[in-house]
N, C-alpha and C positions, 0 to 999 in steps of 0.2 A: 693666172694660170693656177690651176689645182695642180696638186700630186700626191701620190700615195705612197709610200715607201715600206715594203715590208722588213722585217729586222736585219739587219746586215746589209740592205743594198745600199748602193751606193749611186751618188747625182754630182754631175759635176755644172757649177754655175759660172757662168761667165757674165762678168758687168759689164761686159761691150762697152759703147762710148760714152753711156752717160750715168751707168750705175744702176743696179738693181738691189731690191728689198727682198730678203726671204724671211719669211712668217710664219713661225712654227704655229699649227692650230691645234694638235695632238701629239700625244709621244714627245719622245726626246731624240733631238738631231744634234749631232757632233761634226763642228765646222774644223777643217782645217785650211789656212789662208797661207797667202806666200809670205807673210810677216813671220813665220816661225810659232805661230801661236794656235793653240785651239781653242774653241769656243762650244758650249753647251748653251743648245736653244730647249727650252720646254714650252708647251702649250701658251700662246699668249706673248712671246718674245719674239724678237725680230733683229736681224742684223744686217746692214748695211755693205753693200758689196760696191766697191768702189770702180769707178770706171777703169777699163783695161786690166782689172784683177781677175784671178779664177780662183775659185775655193772648190774644194772636194765637200761635199754632205754625204753622212751616214747615217743611217736611221739605228738607233741603240734598240729600238722597240718599234715596234708597227706605229709608223707615224704618216701625218698629211700636213702638207706646208702649201703657202701661196706665192709665186713669184710675180712680180710687177717692176716694172722699169717707174724709177724715179725721175719725176719732173718737177721744177720749181718754176711756179707762175703765179705772180702777183700775192708770195710768199704762202701760196695755198700749195699741197702736194696734190698730184694727179698720177693714178696708177694703171694706166693701159697693159693690158694683157703682153706677155712677150713667149718666146719659144724658149727651149731646153737645150743646151747647146750638149750633142753627143758624147758620152764616158770615151 
């Protein structure tokens, strides 16, 4: 799933049962996770959201990102489209 975020816009990302990967394709995204740490993603960088983990993402400037479930099958990653959780 592709997402566009305006500067200051927030998005909740839920890792659900198998985890998801958030990949920044443009802009800068600030992530806050339950581990008490903050992360910055710039274009080309990814963040794996673990199973049953929730993070909050905020666009520090107009940004685009993709979200995909993470599956491991025979050592290869496959990433089908997922849905966004409501904020």
